[in-house]
C-alpha positions, -999 to 999 in steps of 0.1 A, spaced: 1 2 -1 13 35 -9 23 52 26 5 83 11 -30 68 5 -48 85 36 -81 69 56 -113 71 37 -141 87 44 -164 58 55 -196 82 53 -192 94 16 -223 81 -4 -216 61 -35 -251 75 -50 -240 110 -54 -243 123 -89 -203 131 -102 -195 163 -121 -197 147 -153 -229 130 -147 -246 163 -137 -230 182 -163 -245 155 -190 -281 154 -177 -278 193 -177 -270 192 -211 -298 173 -225 -276 137 -225 -297 107 -223 -302 88 -188 -282 61 -200 -253 80 -210 -252 98 -179 -256 73 -156 -228 51 -173 -206 78 -176 -212 88 -139 -203 54 -130 -169 57 -146 -165 89 -132 -173 79 -97 -146 52 -97 -121 76 -108 -131 97 -80 -132 66 -55 -94 62 -69 -87 100 -58 -101 90 -24 -73 68 -18 -49 93 -18 -43 122 2 -53 156 -12 -15 166 -19 -12 136 -42 -45 136 -57 -50 148 -94 -54 183 -84 -24 185 -66 -4 167 -94 22 185 -115 3 188 -148 -29 200 -130 -10 224 -111 11 237 -139 -21 248 -156 -41 262 -124 -18 274 -102 -7 313 -97 28 299 -90 46 274 -110 51 242 -91 87 238 -106 96 216 -79 76 188 -88 88 190 -126 123 181 -114 121 150 -93 143 119 -105 140 83 -97 161 64 -71 184 38 -80 175 0 -72 185 -14 -39 211 -40 -41 188 -67 -36 165 -56 -68 197 -48 -88 209 -85 -82 176 -100 -94 176 -74 -126 211 -84 -135 206 -120 -132 175 -118 -152 193 -98 -181 220 -130 -183 191 -156 -183 175 -139 -212 204 -129 -234 218 -167 -227 184 -183 -238 177 -159 -265 213 -164 -282 212 -204 -276 178 -199 -293 158 -216 -264 136 -183 -252 108 -192 -274 92 -228 -279 84 -246 -309 50 -223 -314 71 -192 -311 55 -185 -277 78 -178 -246 90 -212 -232 79 -223 -201 114 -234 -190 124 -196 -195 95 -183 -172 106 -209 -148 141 -200 -149 134 -162 -145 113 -173 -114 145 -188 -99 167 -154 -100 134 -134 -86 124 -119 -119 85 -120 -111 89 -108 -75 105 -74 -82 75 -52 -74 68 -73 -44 74 -67 -10 105 -85 10 84 -99 33 64 -118 10 93 -133 -10 101 -102 -33 126 -76 -39 108 -47 -30 121 -27 -61 109 11 -61 90 17 -92 115 43 -109 142 18 -109 118 -11 -122 107 13 -150 142 19 -161 149 -20 -159 120 -26 -184 140 -3 -207 169 -23 -207 152 -58 -207 129 -46 -233 162 -38 -256 172 -73 -246 139 -89 -254 108 -70 -259 84 -100 -247 101 -106 -214 98 -70 -206 59 -68 -213 52 -97 -193 70 -81 -164 46 -54 -170 14 -74 -175 23 -96 -140 35 -65 -120 15 -34 -128 -18 -46 -142 -20 -84 -134 -27 -98 -101 -1 -81 -82 -9 -46 -78 -47 -54 -71 -34 -79 -41 -8 -57 -28 -30 -28 -27 -64 -38 -20 -59 -75 -8 -66 -85 30 -37 -95 53 -50 -130 45 -51 -127 10 -18 -111 6 0 -136 26 -18 -165 4 -12 -147 -30 22 -126 -28 45 -151 -23 30 -174 -52 32 -141 -72 67 -133 -61 80 -168 -65 68 -174 -101 47 -202 -91 18 -180 -104 22 -158 -130 -5 -133 -136 -29 -114 -159 -59 -89 -154 -92 -100 -170 -110 -69 -176 -119 -65 -211 -149 -84 -230 -163 -88 -262 -189 -56 -256 -164 -38 -229 -136 -19 -242 -135 18 -233 -169 12 -219 -165 -8 -188 -200 -2 -177 -210 -27 -203 -193 -57 -185 -215 -87 -188 -194 -114 -167 -214 -124 -138 -205 -141 -105 -231 -157 -81 -225 -165 -45 -235 -201 -36 -220 -215 -4 -184 -207 0 -179 -200 -36 -189 -176 -63 -199 -191 -95 -189 -175 -124 -205 -173 -160 -191 -151 -190 -166 -144 -215 -134 -123 -217 -114 -111 -246 -78 -99 -254 -65 -110 -219 -24 -114 -225 -8 -136 -205 -37 -161 -202 -28 -200 -202 -39 -227 -179 -22 -227 -146 -20 -190 -144 -36 -167 -120 -59 -138 -129 -77 -109 -115 -111 -114 -128 -134 -83 -131 -172 -95 -130 -204 -82 -118 -215 -94 -83 -250 -78 -75 -248 -61 -106 -215 -42 -92 -183 -45 -107 -160 -65 -81 -126 -82 -84 -118 -120 -79 -85 -133 -77 -88 -166 -95 -64 -192 -101 -70 -210 -134 -72 -250 -134 -40 -265 -152 -62 -279 -181 -93 -266 -198 -123 -283 -184 -161 -279 -187 -159 -247 -167 -131 -230 -181 -122 -227 -221 -99 -206 -240 -111 -187 -268 -82 -186 -294 -79 -163 -323 -54 -149 -350 -33 -120 -336 -7 -98 -354 6 -84 -321 20 -99 -291 31 -130 -312 59 -143 -285 32 -144 -258 -5 -155 -255 -35 -133 -258 -67 -150 -256 -103 -150 -245 -115 -167 -214 -151 -186 -216 -163 -191 -180 -193 -218 -173 -202 -220 -137 -164 -218 -128 -161 -219 -90 -139 -188 -72 -135 -195 -33 -153 -168 -15 -125 -155 4 -106 -143 -30 -130 -115 -34 -110 -84 -30 -130 -56 -8 -117 -22 -12 -126 -1 17 -142 22 -7 -151 16 -43 -158 -14 -65 -140 -34 -92 -134 -7 -114 -117 13 -86 -91 -20 -82 -89 -18 -124 -82 13 -127 -53 17 -100 -28 -5 -117 -27 14 -150 -9 43 -143 21 19 -138 9 0 -170 12 35 -189 46 40 -178 56 5 -187 45 12 -222 64 43 -223 95 22 -214 90 -6 -241 88 18 -266 119 36 -255 136 1 -258 120 -8 -292 137 29 -304 170 18 -292 167 -11 -312 160 6 -341 183 33 -339 212 7 -332 200 -13 -363 196 20 -383 235 32 -379 255 0 -393 228 2 -422 234 37 -428 273 32 -430 269 4 -451 243 14 -477 255 37 -502 236 54 -532 257 73 -558 291 62 -543 283 79 -508 272 63 -475 238 74 -468 250 81 -432 261 113 -448 230 124 -462 210 152 -447 175 131 -447 193 100 -430 213 124 -402 179 139 -395 159 108 -390 188 97 -366 186 132 -345 150 127 -344 150 91 -332 176 101 -307 153 130 -295 120 107 -290 141 83 -269 153 110 -247 119 126 -244 107 89 -234 136 84 -209 127 117 -192 90 111 -186 95 73 -173 124 87 -149 96 116 -139 64 98 -138 79 66 -119 93 93 -93 59 108 -88 45 76 -83 72 65 -57 66 96 -39 32 90 -36 13 109 -63 -18 93 -81 0 105 -113 -31 100 -136 -24 129 -160 16 126 -162 12 89 -170 -11 93 -195 11 119 -212 38 94 -211 17 63 -224 6 85 -254 40 100 -261 58 66 -259 33 49 -282 31 79 -306 68 81 -306 73 43 -313 47 44 -343 64 74 -355 99 58 -352 90 27 -368 71 40 -400 87 74 -410 122 74 -396 132 30 -393 113 18 -422 120 45 -447 158 46 -440 161 7 -444 138 7 -475 125 -26 -491 149 -45 -468 122 -35 -440 102 -61 -453 123 -91 -455 119 -121 -431 139 -116 -405 139 -77 -403 130 -65 -369 107 -39 -389 90 -66 -406 87 -92 -380 72 -68 -354 56 -38 -372 22 -47 -355 43 -48 -319 52 -15 -330 18 -2 -336 -3 -17 -308 11 4 -278 -12 31 -293 -41 9 -279 -24 -6 -251 -37 9 -215 -61 30 -232 -62 44 -270 -44 75 -272 -73 99 -282 -97 84 -259 -69 91 -231 -65 128 -243 -101 134 -234 -92 115 -203 -65 140 -196 -88 173 -204 -115 158 -182 -90 154 -152 -80 191 -162 -112 207 -159 -133 190 -133 -121 209 -104 -125 242 -122 -157 231 -137 -172 218 -106 -163 249 -85 -174 276 -112 -195 262 -141 -220 236 -123 -235 264 -104 -243 281 -134 -254 251 -151 -277 242 -124 -290 280 -125 -296 277 -161 -315 246 -156 -337 259 -128 -345 289 -148 -353 270 -179 -329 289 -198 -313 266 -227 -291 294 -242 -280 322 -221 -279 359 -234 -258 380 -212 -274 410 -229 -309 399 -216 -310 415 -181 -339 389 -171 -310 361 -178 -282 383 -161 -305 386 -127 -313 349 -127 -275 340 -135 -260 365 -115 -256 350 -78 -242 316 -95 -218 332 -123 -206 357 -95 -175 334 -81 -163 327 -119 -166 363 -127 -143 372 -96 -117 346 -109 -118 357 -144 -112 394 -132 -83 385 -108 -67 364 -140 -71 396 -164 -56 420 -139 -30 398 -120 -19 370 -144 2 341 -135 37 342 -115 66 332 -140 80 300 -132 117 303 -113 140 278 -131 168 259 -118 205 265 -130 204 250 -165 220 253 -200 206 284 -217 193 267 -250 172 242 -226 162 270 -202 147 290 -230 125 258 -241 118 250 -205 107 286 -200 86 289 -230 69 256 -221 61 268 -182 49 302 -196 24 287 -221 11 261 -197 4 288 -169 -13 308 -203 -37 278 -213 -58 282 -181 -76 309 -198 -78 292 -232 -92 261 -214 -118 285 -195 -128 300 -227 -136 265 -242 -156 255 -212 -176 292 -215 -182 289 -253 -193 253 -252 -208 250 -215 -228 222 -212 -220 208 -244 -186 204 -241 -185 166 -238 -199 168 -273 -167 187 -286 -144 158 -288 -123 168 -314 -114 203 -298 -111 188 -264 -83 163 -278 -66 191 -299 -62 215 -268 -54 183 -247 -24 173 -272 -12 209 -269 -6 210 -233 7 175 -230 31 186 -256 43 216 -233 46 190 -204 67 169 -225 88 199 -234 93 212 -200 102 177 -185 126 169 -213 144 198 -210 145 199 -169 158 162 -171 183 164 -201 200 192 -179 210 170 -154 225 143 -176 261 140 -181 257 132 -219 260 162 -241 240 141 -271 211 139 -248 210 174 -240 211 186 -278 187 155 -287 164 174 -259 169 208 -277 156 191 -309 126 177 -294 115 210 -277 123 227 -308 103 205 -326 73 206 -301 77 247 -305 73 246 -340 40 225 -337 27 248 -315 33 279 -331 30 267 -368 63 282 -376 85 263 -403 120 250 -393 151 274 -396 182 264 -413 197 262 -379 171 239 -367 178 215 -394 219 219 -390 214 213 -350 191 180 -360 216 169 -387 247 175 -367 231 153 -339 225 125 -364 262 128 -374 275 127 -341 254 100 -329 266 78 -359 299 82 -348 295 67 -313 290 81 -277 252 83 -272 251 68 -238 213 61 -242 227 27 -267 250 14 -239 246 -24 -239 219 -25 -270 234 -51 -294 234 -44 -331 213 -67 -354 228 -85 -385 223 -68 -419 199 -87 -440 209 -96 -478 241 -77 -480 259 -71 -509 293 -60 -524 298 -24 -520 
């Protein structure tokens, strides 16, 4: 349990309408839409209540950067702590196991899936217990060190890294250690730490993806067992003999059962198999339950909330893990691009000397550095006790979109037709590079979630009273030139009018940056200034659309993406300023200038191109520390130059 989690309010009602539900109803949404959206929003609020106010979303860096009068620079410069000696030993031994088995051709089995023997050998060195407390047999690794380790493991073997994330972040480990009773922790955490039970989390269903109110799997208590009936779909790491956190309806409310799957399929448990282009080295399957029994004692019972609360809690760690595995994949691409760019010649000249190729190398390095900065910062926030919902969303979206851009626009185009040869890491893994855009929430859906989190407190404080006044007065479209409208709305609108007047007169207090190189400081200051200025833009959008804002999805996503880009720009500049590698600093400048141009619409200058191509040239000559330990891939179908 996070040490910053506070005591819950035992008297809080679960039937109280949330801000989102109220706004939808006032805006004319159907009762079903308002109710279902309100259920998800209520689960979000119940997760918020797990954290002390300082660590909730309103106290987070992303939220405060927009709404606080003084910029909270102190919580943008945190740096993840190193692993404990015990955890570091586990990490080192795990890398050794995977490298040896990979090189010997024994990591995967005849079905091209990760071998059970590989899982068992990793269990012996403690791999599956990295995030489990030592008193339950784990090594108690802090999440920051774990996230950085995922980058290293991902550059060794992406599948093995992904399974650590599934097991520790979104599988059964997080639900049990966060919401389990002492008895449940004692029963399951040792098994999960030892690898006796490798785990998954079963949430998605045929009709329930982003709409988790559409759950249909049900469990009915009969004696000492819950009897489960229903179907799950797209569940990673599910085979007989594993343990799953099973989300189902109990008395028509979402709940989570910790379920041990039988060692083989039977009449109560069947796998639903299908072809899937992504995740080709692990199992992603459906599950069909028919009168499947789970002991009553395996029900997780959070102090407040329900199964959605449990399900959402681990997602933020999973989102950082998506960014980490993306950073690993891009390292493999860069390590593969460099020897090819030196080997391949056009018109008698190595393509590494061509501006376009150097630009691609420089851009790819910039994306890697941006991911590294977000991984370090977000995992530090989680270790410090912050919920990190908004920040981890930024990391997930940036990491997955960067991986997509890198694979298609930078990597594939540099390798040309050889990208599609069997054995080429692009052709063999293109779906693996695209799928993270969907993992842990599709990017644009998450953008709307980010925006909802950003406006929720402001809307509840200022706009909800106005909406209720409009509804009570029967005014569908207010006219501020109409004295009758003004008279009826004035009491409810006065707090907002005072806030707005104060903003126009006083304005924000400029961020005080730490000592850092001038080029990085300039970018960090621009990002901080724009984040502070964005609150008026957000407020104008809320004012313009009022209760219809929920229907303006495209507008919300566009503004959300702009604000997220500023956060990436600021975080990367601050992080890079603390690094010793000058190429990392240059890559951060390249990324920051790219983002600045995206925000302003300006074209790149000759100096921008010189900086990026010089970075690509310098990386090609060696010394980029981000590639330390990443092995080059053999060139396919070489020719005699």
